[in-house]
C-alpha positions as CSV (number, residue, x, y, z in Angstrom):
1,X,0.0,0.0,0.0
2,X,1.3,3.4,-0.9
3,X,2.4,5.9,1.8
4,X,3.9,9.2,0.8
5,X,5.9,10.4,3.8
6,X,8.7,12.6,5.0
7,X,10.6,13.3,8.2
8,X,13.0,16.0,9.4
9,X,15.1,16.4,12.6
10,X,17.5,18.9,14.1
11,X,19.8,17.8,16.9
12,X,22.1,20.1,18.9
13,X,25.1,18.0,19.9
14,X,27.1,18.8,23.1
15,X,30.5,20.3,22.4
16,X,32.3,17.4,24.0
17,X,30.4,14.9,21.8
18,X,30.5,16.7,18.4
19,X,33.7,15.3,17.0
20,X,32.9,11.8,18.2
21,X,29.4,12.0,16.7
22,X,30.7,13.1,13.3
23,X,33.4,10.5,13.3
24,X,30.9,7.7,14.1
25,X,28.6,8.7,11.2
26,X,31.5,9.2,8.8
27,X,33.0,5.8,9.6
28,X,29.6,4.1,9.0
29,X,29.2,5.7,5.6
30,X,32.8,5.1,4.6
31,X,32.5,1.4,5.4
32,X,29.4,1.0,3.3
33,X,30.9,3.1,0.5
34,X,33.9,0.7,0.4
35,X,31.6,-2.3,0.1
36,X,29.5,-0.5,-2.5
37,X,32.5,0.4,-4.7
38,X,33.8,-3.2,-4.6
39,X,30.3,-4.5,-5.6
40,X,30.0,-2.0,-8.3
41,X,33.4,-2.9,-9.8
42,X,32.5,-6.6,-9.8
43,X,29.2,-5.8,-11.4
44,X,30.9,-3.8,-14.1
45,X,33.2,-6.7,-14.9
46,X,30.3,-9.2,-15.1
47,X,28.2,-7.0,-17.3
48,X,31.2,-6.3,-19.6
49,X,31.8,-10.0,-20.1
50,X,28.1,-10.7,-20.9
51,X,27.9,-7.7,-23.2
52,X,30.8,-9.0,-25.2
53,X,29.1,-12.4,-25.6
54,X,25.7,-10.9,-26.5
55,X,25.6,-7.5,-28.3
56,X,21.8,-7.2,-27.5
57,X,22.3,-7.9,-23.8
58,X,20.0,-5.7,-21.6
59,X,22.5,-4.0,-19.4
60,X,20.0,-2.4,-16.9
61,X,17.9,-5.6,-16.4
62,X,21.1,-7.6,-16.2
63,X,22.5,-5.2,-13.6
64,X,19.4,-5.6,-11.5
65,X,19.4,-9.4,-11.8
66,X,23.1,-9.6,-10.9
67,X,22.6,-7.4,-7.8
68,X,19.6,-9.4,-6.7
69,X,21.8,-12.5,-6.8
70,X,24.7,-10.9,-5.1
71,X,22.6,-9.2,-2.4
72,X,20.6,-12.2,-1.1
73,X,20.4,-12.3,2.7
74,X,19.2,-15.0,5.0
75,X,17.3,-15.2,8.3
76,X,20.5,-14.6,10.2
77,X,22.3,-12.3,7.7
78,X,20.6,-9.3,6.2
79,X,21.5,-8.2,2.7
80,X,24.6,-6.0,2.4
81,X,22.8,-3.2,0.6
82,X,19.4,-1.7,1.0
83,X,17.1,-0.8,-1.9
84,X,18.5,2.8,-2.3
85,X,22.1,1.5,-2.1
86,X,21.4,-1.1,-4.8
87,X,20.0,1.6,-7.1
88,X,23.1,3.7,-6.5
89,X,25.4,0.8,-7.4
90,X,23.4,-0.1,-10.5
91,X,23.3,3.6,-11.7
92,X,27.1,3.9,-11.2
93,X,27.6,1.1,-13.6
94,X,24.8,1.6,-16.2
95,X,24.4,5.1,-17.6
96,X,21.7,6.3,-20.0
97,X,22.9,8.0,-23.2
98,X,20.5,10.0,-25.3
99,X,20.9,9.3,-29.0
100,X,20.3,11.8,-31.9
101,X,16.8,10.3,-32.5
102,X,16.0,11.1,-28.8
103,X,16.0,7.4,-27.9
104,X,17.8,6.3,-24.7
105,X,20.6,3.8,-24.8
106,X,22.1,2.1,-21.8
107,X,25.9,2.1,-21.7
108,X,28.5,0.7,-19.3
109,X,30.5,3.1,-17.1
110,X,33.3,1.9,-14.8
111,X,32.7,3.1,-11.2
112,X,35.2,5.3,-9.5
113,X,36.0,6.3,-6.0
114,X,34.1,9.5,-6.7
115,X,30.9,7.5,-6.9
116,X,31.4,6.1,-3.4
117,X,33.8,8.5,-1.7
118,X,35.8,8.0,1.5
119,X,34.9,11.1,3.4
120,X,37.5,13.0,5.5
121,X,36.9,14.8,8.8
122,X,36.1,18.1,6.9
123,X,32.9,16.6,5.4
124,X,29.8,18.6,6.3
125,X,27.1,16.7,4.4
126,X,26.1,13.1,3.4
127,X,23.6,12.2,0.8
128,X,21.7,9.1,-0.2
129,X,18.8,8.6,-2.6
130,X,16.0,9.4,-0.2
131,X,17.8,11.4,2.6
132,X,20.6,13.6,3.6
133,X,22.4,14.7,6.8
134,X,24.0,18.2,7.2
135,X,26.5,19.0,9.9
136,X,26.8,22.7,11.0
137,X,30.1,23.0,12.8
138,X,29.4,26.5,14.0
139,X,26.2,25.6,15.9
140,X,27.0,21.9,16.3
141,X,23.6,21.1,14.8
142,X,23.0,17.9,12.8
143,X,20.0,18.2,10.4
144,X,18.4,15.0,9.1
145,X,16.1,15.2,6.1
146,X,14.0,12.6,4.3
147,X,12.6,13.8,1.0
148,X,8.9,13.2,0.6
149,X,8.0,10.2,-1.6
150,X,6.4,6.8,-1.3
151,X,7.7,4.8,1.7
152,X,10.6,7.4,1.8
153,X,11.2,7.0,5.6
154,X,11.4,3.2,5.4
155,X,13.9,3.4,2.5
156,X,15.9,6.2,4.2
157,X,16.2,4.4,7.6
158,X,17.5,1.3,5.9
159,X,20.6,3.1,4.6
160,X,24.0,3.0,6.2
161,X,23.8,6.8,6.6
162,X,20.6,6.5,8.7
163,X,21.8,3.5,10.7
164,X,25.1,5.2,11.5
165,X,23.5,8.5,12.5
166,X,20.9,6.9,14.8
167,X,23.5,4.7,16.4
168,X,25.7,7.8,17.0
169,X,22.7,9.7,18.5
170,X,22.0,6.9,20.9
171,X,25.6,7.0,22.2
172,X,25.7,10.8,22.8
173,X,26.0,11.9,26.4
174,X,23.3,14.6,26.3
175,X,23.6,17.8,28.4
176,X,21.1,20.5,29.2
177,X,19.8,22.4,26.1
178,X,21.1,19.7,23.8
179,X,19.2,17.1,21.8
180,X,16.4,17.4,19.3
181,X,13.2,16.0,17.8
182,X,12.2,14.3,14.6
183,X,9.0,15.5,13.1
184,X,7.2,13.7,10.3
185,X,4.1,13.3,8.3
186,X,2.5,11.0,5.8
187,X,-0.3,11.1,3.2
188,X,-2.8,9.8,5.8
189,X,-2.1,12.7,8.2
190,X,-1.3,15.6,5.9
191,X,-3.7,18.4,6.1
192,X,-1.6,21.4,5.2
193,X,1.9,22.4,4.2
194,X,3.0,23.2,7.7
195,X,6.2,21.7,9.1
196,X,5.7,22.6,12.8
197,X,4.8,20.1,15.4
198,X,1.1,19.8,16.0
199,X,0.2,21.7,12.8
200,X,-1.3,20.2,9.7
201,X,-1.1,16.7,11.1
202,X,2.7,16.8,11.5
203,X,3.8,14.8,14.6
204,X,6.8,14.2,16.8
205,X,8.3,10.8,16.0
206,X,11.4,10.6,18.2
207,X,13.2,12.8,20.7
208,X,16.9,12.7,21.8
209,X,18.4,14.4,24.8
210,X,16.8,17.0,27.0
211,X,16.2,19.6,24.3
212,X,13.0,19.9,22.5
213,X,14.0,21.9,19.5
214,X,11.3,22.4,16.8
215,X,12.0,21.8,13.2
216,X,13.0,25.1,11.6
217,X,11.0,27.0,9.0
218,X,13.7,26.0,6.5
219,X,12.2,22.5,6.2
220,X,12.0,21.2,2.6
221,X,8.8,21.7,0.7
222,X,6.8,18.6,0.2
223,X,7.5,18.4,-3.5
224,X,11.3,18.5,-3.1
225,X,13.1,15.7,-4.9
226,X,16.4,14.2,-4.0
227,X,19.3,15.9,-5.9
228,X,20.8,12.5,-6.8
């Protein structure tokens, strides 16, 4: 069943915890990016071999099929990559090329480290298909944003970015005036375009620390689409 949804959170991190919080998120994202780059390079090689054998080989379908086989989990072991991460891997390997007759042709592209970067300690933002995290060093505020779309929150929270961030939040030693709240909404609750707790059906989903910061007026409009 469809469920258009979004969520947004702002968290003020204590000064003593800021560097540790950022490092924890960064390491989680970097670990997953290393795995994703390795998978993308292996996928590229497999598709290259199959395309040489069959000139009419469907690259995009083949990429999805190969990833489905690679990414099989079990009852005890979850898949290595969530749906958004699988899409990122596939799209790093198979690119769409517009021909002169306006038709689209899939072509192979060898993934690089730029597709799945290893972030240094100066990074101030992380992006995935359905979400992003922005780090404001001046105010020590971390801003979590999930773009509105069908089952967006479910997809976003499955990413390594979300899992790393929430794990880091739960380890923070909160102080007075620190912490924050996640607000959200979905198509069954939306009544207006407001992004303030209690307005238009928007509701508080989770709180961290002692602070009760409200989501700012700079929340994304509901029609905002992921830049990636």
